[in-house]
Every structure is written in C-alpha cells, then in structure tokens.
N, C-alpha and C positions, 0 to 999 in steps of 0.2 A: 525747300523740300529736303528732308534728311538724306545724307549720303547712304548709299547701299554698297554692300560688298560685291566686288566684281568676280570673286571666285567662291565656290562652295566651301563651307567650313569642313575641315577634315574631322575624322572621328576623335582624334586626340584632343582637339580643341573643345569639342562637346563634353568629353570626359572630364577635362580640367574645369570647365564651367560647372559641371554637376558637382564636382568636389567643392568648389567655392559655394555653390548654392546650399549644400548640405550644412555648411558652417557659417553662413552669412549672419544669421540671427545671433549665434553664440559669439562670433567675433565682434559684432556691434555692441553687444552687452558687455563683453570683457574689456573692450577698449574704451568704454565710457563715451562712445560716439566719435572718438578720434581715430578714424580708420587709417589716416595717413601714418600715424605711429605704428599701427598694426602691421602695415605692409612695408614699412621702411627697411626692414632687414631682409626682405626677399631679394636674393641676388638677381641682377639683370644680366642675362647672358647675351644680350644683343650687342652688335658692334657699336661702340660708342660714337663712331662717326655717323652723323646723320640722325641721331635720336632727337625727336621733336617733343615727345611726351614721356614724362617720367613713368616708370613702371608702377610706382605706388599710386599715382593719379589714375591710371587706367583701371587698376584693381579696385580702387575706391568707387569709381563710377559704376563699374560692373556689379559691385556689391550693392550699391544703391538700387540698381535696376532689379536685382534679384529680390531685395527687400520689398520692392514695389509689386512683386508678383510675376516678374518676367523670368522664365527659366530657359527658353530656347535661345540659341545664339543670335538668330535673326531679331527676336524681340529685344534682346539686351542691346545689340548694336543700334537698333532704331531708337531705343530710349536714350542711350548715350548721345546720339547725334542730335536729338531734340531737347536735350537738357537745357534748362534756363541758365542765365549767366551766374546767378548766385550759387547754383549747384556746381558749376564748373569752377567757380572761384574757391568754394569750400574744398574741392578735390585738388586744388593746386594746379589747374591746367594753365598752359602758357597763354600769352597774349599775342595778338597779331600786330601789324603795323598801326592799326587804328586804335589799339588798346582793348579790343574785345577778346574775351576768352574763347579759345578754339577747342572743340572736342576732338578726341582722336578719331581717325577714320576707321570704319568697320574692318577694313583689311588689316589695320594695325592691331586691333583687338584680337582678331583671329590668329594672327602670327604670334602674338604674345602668349595666348593660351596654348597654342600648339607647341611653342618652345618650352613653356613651363612644364606641361604634363600634369596629369592628375595626381600622381604619387608625390611629386615635389611640392605641389601646392598643398596637398593634404598634410605633408610633413611640416611645412612652415606654419600652417594654420594650427596644427596640433601643438607645435612648440610654443606658439604665442599663447594659446589657451592654457597649456600646462604651466607656463611661467606665471600666470595670474590665478592659478588655482590655490585655494586655501587648503593645503594638504594636512596641516596640523602636525603635531609631534610624531616622529617616526624613529624607531630604534631597533637595532638587531645586534646582539641579543638584547632582551629587555630585563629590567631589574625588578619590576613589580607591575601590578595592575594599572591599566591606563587605556587610552583610546588610540587606535591605529588608523591611519588612512588606508583606504581599500580601493582596489582596481578590479574591474570585471573584464574578462576577455571572452569574446564569443563571436561566432560567425553567422552571417545572415545573408540571404539572397536579397538583392535590391529589387523591390517590387516595382513592376511597371517599366523596368529598364531592359535594354538589350544591347549587347556588345556588337562589334563589327562582324563577329562570327554567328550572330543570331542567338547566342546563348545568354541567359540571364546572368549578369555579373554577381559574383559571390565575394563578399568582403569579410575579412577578419579584423575586428576592431577592439580597441581597449578604451574603456570608459570609466570615469571616476564615479564611485558610489556617491549617492546623495544628490549630486547635481546632474549626473548623466552626461557630462561633457566628454565627448570623444576626443582623446588626445593622441591617438595613433590608429592607423588602419592600413591595410594592404590588400591588394586584389589577389584572390586565389585563382591560379591558373586552371584551365579546363582539364589538365592531365595530372592534377595533384589534389590534395585536400588541405583542410586547415590545420591538421595536427603538426606536420613538419614546419609550418609557417609561424608557429607560436614563438619559438625561441628567437628567430630573426626579428620579429615584430617587437618583442620586449627588449632585445639588445638595442635596436634603433631608438626606441623610446627612452631607454636608460641613458642615452647620450645627452639628452636635453632635459630629462625629468628623472632624477635619481629615484630608483625603486627600492633602495635599501630600507628595510623596516616596514614596507607596505604589505598588506594582505592581498594576495592575488587570488581571485575566485574564478574557477573555470567549470565548464560543464563536463559531462561524463566522457565525451570524446577525447578530452585532454588528460584524463586520469591515467597517466603512464609514469613509470619510474623515472624515465629520463627527464620529464618535465619537473617532477618533484625535486630531483637532485639539482637541476638547473636553477630553479627558483631559490632554493635555500643556499646552495653553495656558490653560485656565480653572482646572482643578484643580491644575495644576503637579505632575502625577503621571506615572507611566510605564505602559506597556501591553505585554501579550503577547496577540496576536490570532491565532486559528486561521483558516487559509485553506483553503477547500474549493471544490468545483465550483459553489457558489452565486455565486462571483465568478470566472468563468472566465478573465478577462483577467489578474487578479492571481495566480490559481492557476497559469496557464501560464508566467508570467515566471520565477519561481524554479524551477519544475519543469523548465524548459529549460536551467538552468545545468549545468555539468559538475561533478557531485557525486563522480565517481570519485576524484579526488585529495584530497577533503575527508575528514579522519579522523573516525571514529565517536567521539563524545564520551561517549556512554553507551549501554548496552544492558541489557535485562532479558529474562528467560525465564520462562515459566509454562506450566502444564498444567491443563486443565480443559475440561469439556463435549466430550470426545472429540477434542481438538486440542491441539497444542503451539504456543505462540506465542513469537515472538522479536521484540522491538522494538528499534529502533536510532534514534539521533538524531545528525544531523550539523548543524553550525553554520557559517555563512559570513557574511562581511560583505555587506550588501546592495549590489548594483551601482547605478550612477547612475540607470538607467532605472526601477528599482523605487523609489528614493528620490523620484524625480519623480512617480511614479504614486501613492504612498501617503505622507501627511504624517508626518514624523518617523521614518520607518522607517530603521533602521540595521543590522539583522541579519536573516537569514532562517535558519530551521531546518527541515530535512527529517526528518519522522518516518515511518518505514516499519515495517510489521508483516509478518513472515514466518510463515505458518501452515502447519503440517503436520497434515492431517486424516486420520482413520482411516476408511477406507471398507470396510465389511463385505461380503464376497462369500460364495458358497456354500462355498468352500474357502479357509480362511485369511483373512488381512487384507491389504489393500492401502493403502499410505501415499501420499498425494498432497500435494505441496508447492507452495505458491503464495505470491507476494509481493503485498502490498497496500500501496499508498501511502496511508497513513491521512490525513495532513494536512501542511500546511506552515504554519509560524508566522512571523508578522512581528513583529519586536521593535524597541523604541524605544531607540536610542542605546547604543553598546557600551562602557560603562565600569564596569558594575556586575554583581555576582553575587549573586543573591537566593535565598532559600529558599522555594519554593512548589511546589505540585503543578500539573501541566500538564493542560489540558482538564478543568477542574473543573466538576462539576455540583452542584446543590443538591438537598436533600431526598431522601436524605441527601447530604451533601457527601462525595464520594469521588474519589480520584485515578484517572483513566482512562488514565494513561500513566506517565511516569517523572518523577523530580524534576529540575527545571530546574537546580537548584544543582549537580547532579552531572554535567551534560553541557556545561558551559562557556558557557552563555548569559549574556551580560553586557549591562547597559544602565545608563543614567543620564541626568541632565539634559543639556541642551545646546541650548537654543533660541537 
C-alpha cells in the first residue's frame, strides 16, 4: 500500500506544485525528456545531513505525476509512492539494502515544495526555458532592417484557483512571442496592481535572459512614461504600447491626426459569434508633439475594427455595420521590422489582432 502523508500539505506546497504543473509540459519538451538536467541547477536548501533523496529526483517524479494528469498534492504523492522501478530508476532514486529503488515519502515531497515556494520554482523553470529559447538576433541600436525577438507582458487571473485568503490569484507574466513560453511571472498582491510590478519582473528576467534588443509588447495599462523610459534606457530594448482611453491625452493626440491619406498596411477579416469583423492597421511617423509627450515614441499606428452584426427580426435578418476604433499603438523608433503578435495576452498567449511584421511597423534603437 502506498505511503500517505501524516500531515496536511500547507498552502505554500500547493502553490509550488501549481507552478510546476503550469510548466511541466514545456519543461519536458525543452529538456528533450531529460528532466534530471532540467532540475539539476535548482538549489537544495535542505540541511545536507540526513538527505536521502536528491532534490532533482523528487522534482522529476512530481513532474511525471503532473504529466500523467495528477494536479493535487495527494494525487501526486500517491502516484510517486506507487511508481514502478523503471520510473524510479529513470528519476535517479536511491537504492535500499536489497537493491530496490525507493520512492520519496509523501512528507518529504510536501516539505520540499514548501521550502521551494512557488516564486522560486517559477524563476528556476523560467530560467531553464529561457536558456533554451531560440531568441534569434537582437540589437540595440540597430543598423538596418531585420527581425527582432519579442516578449509579451500581461497580467491574468488564474481561473479556477483560490489563494489562502479566498481571493483568485493574479499573475503578471512574460511570454515569448511565437512559442508562448512563459519565461517569468510574479504574483500580484491583493493591495497593489500589475503596473508597478512590471519593472521588477523584467529586471529579474534580465538577470538570466538578456532583454537588450528585444521588442516588449504591453497592453494599455502599462502605457506610461516610466515604463517607456525603463525599457529603452535601462533594458536597452524596444517597445510597442497600446493606447486606449485610460490615457485620454495620449489617445486624443494620434486620434486627431489626418489618417485619410495614410495607406492601410495590413488588414484581416473573420467571422464568428454572429458577426463579421474586418481589422485594419495604418502606420505613420509620430509628430513632434507626441514625441515630446511620450519618451522615445517614433511611430503611431491606428488599429480599427469594422463589425457587421446580424440582428434577427420577425421577418428575415437585418445587417448592421459599425466601426470601432480599437486602439492606437505607440512605437519606439522607426528603423526595424519585427515578427510579433499585437495586443498579446497571457494564459494562454493568443494574438488578438494582426501581425505587426505584415503591416509595416518599424523600430530600432536610437537613444
């Protein structure tokens, strides 16, 4: 009969397990199946006296349990306790006096996850994934047209989860464009919001994944002058920021420009949920008053969405067409064309607009 934990798992252990579960598939894919190398660099803070199971072995077994569909601490420890000998051997578990592989006790697993903590485990997993990311060439400033690696930063509530205080956890995460790999994240406290947490998150990420020359995309909540200066001056990176009505002054300036002679650089069309949508993007150089208002701004882009809705009546159907100005983007320096999704959100990462590379948006260094 598999061993059972004698003490209930604390909330910290469950949070750390959830952080591992969120990255289990990505870690397995990035490591090529060699999870021992993946967890080899995770520091073990336990007292070296009396350690019977290596930290990497415990994390490998728990990752295997998560990949098999077990997400609660009780199910994970039960799976580990009942693991066959070949699985224990692959995880590098120790042998007993008879030569049989011995799984770690559930209490050991709980103590390890409690000591690690969700943030430390997320940082180590993000560092491993970032180290194996194909970032491509990056430069700041740039000398000519080319492709730049891109990173999206966004905050999301963790659906279906609840913290010790009963509130839904809210995470600010950074994900790579293209693959959607989350390389850094942090928990947003109940008495703050994601805006002041962006700079600490990117500073911590920059310690193990150099952001110089990257394009960082954020949503409208992060379109503030301090973030623009921080990205360009401290990180030596580039930005694409969405402008909406939360910054009325900045939103009104590019909105008042004469967009009629500006050609449409890209457009998409789609159908769903009883409506037809047609999106367009126009790009223009930022005039002087916008450059003075917002640090390092060099271009502005107008994104418009035209919606044709189906209105049902007693006899037949009626089609109603309306134009919605979705957002205006502020772009840093016009010398570069990059491959990224616009208005990107995390969990899951999905493109909510069109590809910037296809609509003529350009940027690069130039401080």
